[in-house]
Residue frames as qw, qx, qy, qz and C-alpha x, y, z in Angstrom:
[[0.368, 0.455, -0.798, -0.145, 67.53, 148.62, 93.55],
 [0.927, -0.191, 0.061, -0.318, 66.39, 145.03, 94.02],
 [0.219, -0.547, 0.808, 0.021, 68.89, 142.45, 95.26],
 [0.761, 0.207, -0.507, -0.348, 68.87, 139.32, 93.19],
 [0.550, -0.390, 0.675, -0.300, 68.70, 136.03, 95.01],
 [0.713, 0.227, -0.611, -0.259, 69.40, 132.46, 93.93],
 [0.597, -0.401, 0.582, -0.380, 68.54, 129.90, 96.58],
 [0.564, 0.303, -0.738, -0.212, 69.96, 126.53, 95.49],
 [0.863, -0.366, 0.110, -0.330, 68.47, 123.55, 97.31],
 [0.067, -0.651, 0.755, -0.035, 71.61, 121.88, 98.61],
 [0.660, -0.094, 0.723, -0.181, 70.12, 118.43, 99.08],
 [0.789, 0.515, 0.320, -0.100, 69.16, 118.11, 95.42],
 [0.532, 0.822, -0.183, 0.083, 71.93, 119.92, 93.60],
 [0.094, 0.765, -0.586, 0.249, 75.02, 119.89, 95.79],
 [0.904, -0.104, -0.410, -0.055, 74.45, 116.57, 97.58],
 [0.048, -0.672, 0.561, -0.482, 76.31, 117.63, 100.71],
 [0.814, -0.328, 0.322, -0.355, 74.75, 114.75, 102.65],
 [0.950, 0.268, -0.131, 0.090, 76.61, 112.30, 100.40],
 [0.426, 0.606, -0.447, 0.501, 79.96, 113.93, 101.16],
 [0.403, -0.562, 0.449, -0.566, 79.22, 114.18, 104.88],
 [0.953, -0.135, 0.134, -0.236, 78.15, 110.51, 105.03],
 [0.814, 0.419, -0.316, 0.250, 81.39, 109.48, 103.31],
 [0.223, 0.554, -0.530, 0.602, 83.57, 111.21, 105.93],
 [0.600, -0.416, 0.372, -0.574, 81.36, 110.05, 108.83],
 [0.988, 0.048, -0.104, -0.105, 81.71, 106.45, 107.64],
 [0.283, -0.769, 0.573, -0.013, 84.79, 105.26, 109.50],
 [0.835, 0.023, 0.524, 0.165, 85.25, 102.20, 107.31],
 [0.688, 0.602, 0.230, 0.334, 87.06, 102.09, 103.99],
 [0.200, -0.939, 0.231, 0.160, 89.98, 104.09, 105.40],
 [0.770, 0.515, -0.274, 0.257, 93.28, 103.94, 103.53],
 [0.713, -0.646, 0.097, 0.256, 95.93, 103.07, 106.13],
 [0.522, 0.794, -0.192, 0.243, 99.11, 104.97, 105.24],
 [0.219, -0.746, 0.581, -0.241, 101.36, 104.13, 108.19],
 [0.955, 0.011, -0.296, 0.030, 103.42, 101.04, 108.84],
 [0.781, -0.155, -0.293, 0.529, 105.84, 100.37, 111.71],
 [0.334, -0.733, -0.206, 0.555, 105.54, 103.93, 112.99],
 [0.182, -0.328, 0.370, 0.850, 106.24, 105.59, 109.63],
 [0.577, 0.604, 0.173, -0.521, 104.15, 107.03, 106.80],
 [0.513, 0.036, 0.716, 0.473, 104.38, 105.10, 103.54],
 [0.273, 0.594, 0.001, -0.757, 103.69, 107.88, 101.06],
 [0.066, 0.163, -0.816, -0.550, 103.93, 105.53, 98.08],
 [0.131, 0.441, 0.878, -0.132, 100.47, 104.23, 99.08],
 [0.183, 0.748, 0.288, -0.569, 99.01, 107.72, 98.67],
 [0.069, 0.538, -0.501, -0.674, 100.96, 108.44, 95.50],
 [0.066, 0.029, 0.939, 0.337, 99.83, 105.19, 93.84],
 [0.174, 0.590, 0.750, -0.241, 96.15, 105.70, 94.70],
 [0.173, 0.781, 0.096, -0.592, 96.08, 109.29, 93.44],
 [0.003, -0.454, 0.644, 0.615, 98.17, 108.59, 90.33],
 [0.063, 0.125, 0.951, 0.276, 95.90, 105.71, 89.30],
 [0.234, 0.560, 0.622, -0.495, 92.61, 107.50, 90.06],
 [0.309, 0.506, 0.580, 0.559, 90.56, 108.56, 87.06],
 [0.143, -0.876, -0.183, -0.422, 89.28, 111.54, 89.07],
 [0.443, 0.233, -0.500, 0.707, 91.76, 113.32, 91.34],
 [0.410, -0.681, -0.571, 0.206, 90.64, 114.01, 94.93],
 [0.172, 0.558, -0.075, 0.809, 90.46, 117.52, 96.33],
 [0.555, -0.612, 0.190, -0.531, 89.00, 116.94, 99.82],
 [0.615, 0.166, -0.737, 0.227, 90.73, 114.72, 102.36],
 [0.674, -0.665, 0.058, -0.316, 90.38, 113.49, 105.89],
 [0.328, 0.434, -0.765, 0.344, 93.14, 112.39, 108.25],
 [0.830, -0.417, -0.134, -0.346, 92.19, 109.64, 110.68],
 [0.086, 0.495, -0.798, 0.333, 93.94, 107.85, 113.54],
 [0.880, -0.310, -0.182, -0.311, 93.36, 104.66, 115.46],
 [0.496, -0.576, 0.639, -0.120, 95.02, 102.68, 118.17],
 [0.290, 0.370, -0.841, -0.269, 96.80, 99.65, 116.67],
 [0.089, 0.074, 0.963, -0.244, 94.74, 97.33, 118.87],
 [0.421, 0.481, 0.453, -0.622, 91.47, 98.89, 117.69],
 [0.375, 0.340, 0.717, 0.479, 89.51, 98.59, 114.47],
 [0.059, 0.887, 0.454, -0.066, 87.81, 101.94, 114.99],
 [0.437, 0.279, 0.099, 0.849, 89.21, 104.98, 113.19],
 [0.120, -0.789, -0.383, 0.465, 88.72, 108.52, 114.48],
 [0.416, 0.696, 0.254, 0.527, 88.42, 111.38, 112.00],
 [0.483, -0.523, -0.201, 0.673, 90.69, 114.17, 113.23],
 [0.078, -0.531, 0.203, 0.819, 91.04, 116.59, 110.32],
 [0.571, 0.643, 0.499, 0.106, 89.29, 117.66, 107.12],
 [0.167, -0.600, 0.259, 0.738, 91.09, 119.69, 104.48],
 [0.678, 0.655, 0.334, 0.003, 90.92, 120.61, 100.84],
 [0.261, -0.550, 0.446, 0.656, 93.35, 121.53, 98.08],
 [0.592, 0.554, -0.292, -0.508, 93.15, 121.92, 94.34],
 [0.981, 0.047, 0.176, -0.062, 93.21, 118.44, 92.88],
 [0.701, 0.597, -0.267, 0.286, 96.49, 119.14, 91.06],
 [0.075, 0.650, -0.530, 0.540, 98.14, 120.01, 94.41],
 [0.827, -0.442, -0.042, -0.345, 96.62, 117.31, 96.64],
 [0.903, 0.001, -0.291, 0.315, 99.73, 115.10, 96.88],
 [0.344, 0.438, -0.319, 0.767, 101.89, 118.06, 97.92],
 [0.442, -0.556, 0.137, -0.691, 99.39, 119.06, 100.60],
 [0.936, -0.302, -0.123, -0.132, 99.14, 115.55, 102.01],
 [0.747, 0.228, -0.337, 0.526, 102.95, 115.36, 102.03],
 [0.002, -0.558, 0.290, -0.778, 102.99, 118.53, 104.18],
 [0.717, -0.470, 0.081, -0.508, 100.63, 116.92, 106.67],
 [0.983, -0.165, 0.024, -0.069, 102.33, 113.53, 106.76],
 [0.872, 0.164, -0.045, 0.460, 106.02, 113.83, 105.76],
 [0.467, -0.011, -0.055, 0.883, 107.51, 117.33, 105.63],
 [0.052, -0.837, -0.497, 0.222, 105.77, 120.37, 107.06],
 [0.258, 0.483, 0.091, 0.832, 105.90, 123.84, 105.63],
 [0.269, -0.384, -0.608, 0.640, 105.61, 125.86, 108.84],
 [0.151, 0.075, -0.083, -0.982, 103.82, 128.69, 107.01],
 [0.541, -0.203, -0.577, -0.577, 100.83, 126.38, 106.58],
 [0.639, -0.373, 0.352, -0.574, 98.51, 124.73, 109.06],
 [0.680, 0.207, -0.694, -0.114, 99.92, 121.29, 108.33],
 [0.797, -0.486, 0.084, -0.348, 99.28, 118.63, 110.96],
 [0.686, 0.380, -0.587, 0.202, 102.70, 116.92, 110.87],
 [0.062, -0.425, 0.666, -0.610, 103.40, 117.49, 114.58],
 [0.722, -0.116, 0.358, -0.581, 100.14, 115.75, 115.55],
 [0.902, 0.282, -0.278, -0.170, 100.70, 112.94, 113.03],
 [0.448, 0.469, -0.671, 0.359, 104.22, 112.38, 114.37],
 [0.343, -0.338, 0.607, -0.631, 102.95, 112.31, 117.96],
 [0.881, 0.037, 0.131, -0.453, 100.34, 109.69, 117.04],
 [0.801, 0.387, -0.454, 0.049, 102.97, 107.56, 115.28],
 [0.182, 0.456, -0.696, 0.524, 105.22, 107.84, 118.35],
 [0.539, -0.181, 0.517, -0.640, 102.24, 106.78, 120.49],
 [0.191, -0.045, 0.971, 0.136, 102.00, 103.60, 118.39],
 [0.528, 0.528, 0.438, -0.501, 98.87, 104.67, 116.50],
 [0.485, 0.278, 0.661, 0.500, 97.96, 104.09, 112.86],
 [0.156, 0.502, -0.049, -0.849, 97.36, 106.96, 110.43],
 [0.407, 0.397, 0.780, 0.263, 94.78, 106.73, 107.65],
 [0.121, 0.275, -0.144, -0.943, 93.24, 108.99, 105.06],
 [0.453, 0.568, 0.685, -0.055, 90.01, 109.30, 103.14],
 [0.126, -0.211, 0.387, 0.889, 89.90, 111.02, 99.76],
 [0.383, 0.659, 0.617, -0.194, 86.95, 112.55, 97.92],
 [0.262, 0.052, 0.433, 0.861, 86.70, 114.28, 94.54],
 [0.233, 0.731, 0.443, -0.464, 84.35, 117.23, 94.06],
 [0.308, 0.134, 0.515, 0.789, 83.75, 118.53, 90.56],
 [0.541, 0.700, -0.192, 0.426, 84.10, 121.27, 89.63],
 [0.646, 0.001, -0.440, 0.624, 87.25, 121.76, 91.67],
 [0.002, -0.420, 0.128, -0.898, 86.21, 125.29, 92.71],
 [0.659, -0.511, -0.232, -0.501, 83.43, 123.86, 94.91],
 [0.700, -0.039, -0.618, 0.355, 85.86, 122.06, 97.22],
 [0.110, 0.198, -0.425, 0.877, 86.03, 125.06, 99.61],
 [0.596, -0.292, -0.101, -0.741, 82.25, 125.07, 100.03],
 [0.868, -0.175, -0.450, -0.116, 82.27, 121.40, 101.04],
 [0.526, 0.103, -0.568, 0.625, 85.20, 121.81, 103.41],
 [0.151, -0.264, 0.276, -0.912, 83.48, 124.69, 105.19],
 [0.746, -0.245, -0.191, -0.589, 80.20, 122.77, 105.46],
 [0.816, -0.053, -0.555, 0.150, 82.01, 119.66, 106.75],
 [0.320, 0.186, -0.520, 0.770, 83.85, 121.70, 109.39],
 [0.393, -0.252, 0.168, -0.869, 80.53, 123.11, 110.61],
 [0.826, -0.138, -0.184, -0.515, 78.68, 119.81, 110.64],
 [0.855, -0.037, -0.471, 0.213, 81.26, 117.30, 111.94],
 [0.367, -0.885, 0.070, -0.279, 81.91, 118.35, 115.51],
 [0.824, -0.503, 0.200, 0.166, 84.78, 116.11, 116.62],
 [0.724, 0.552, -0.063, 0.409, 87.49, 117.37, 114.23],
 [0.566, -0.768, -0.050, 0.295, 89.93, 118.23, 117.00],
 [0.613, -0.149, 0.268, 0.728, 92.89, 118.94, 114.71],
 [0.229, 0.633, 0.406, 0.618, 90.98, 121.59, 112.74],
 [0.342, -0.906, -0.247, 0.011, 90.59, 123.68, 115.85],
 [0.364, 0.682, -0.300, 0.558, 93.11, 126.46, 116.29],
 [0.707, -0.475, -0.406, 0.331, 95.01, 126.17, 119.54]]
């Protein structure tokens, strides 16, 4: 029996470098905290108005006195469920998931800003591939590490 093989050149077809560059670019971050609290209406409005719904997200933090964001976490969710997943990370945690609410709350208590970046991958089923590749290639995602 011969094993069939399909080697897809990622740089041409899947454009992973574009996705990686987007998350490595620490500008154009959507600030979602104000006065030590998350304003979820910012997220809801952006996603509701978007013509393409995001399915990969990054959570970033920065000191209020700084202009430099730090990417802490990369995650993915089906585009139809993205708002619920971000709510788990930022507002109300389901303890059965790996939501980052405890770390977000600590940063807010430490007078830090919280921001997000959103990206849409189509078809939606490819989002897991990109998340896995991002986790392997961006080394400073300290919240993705299991403690």
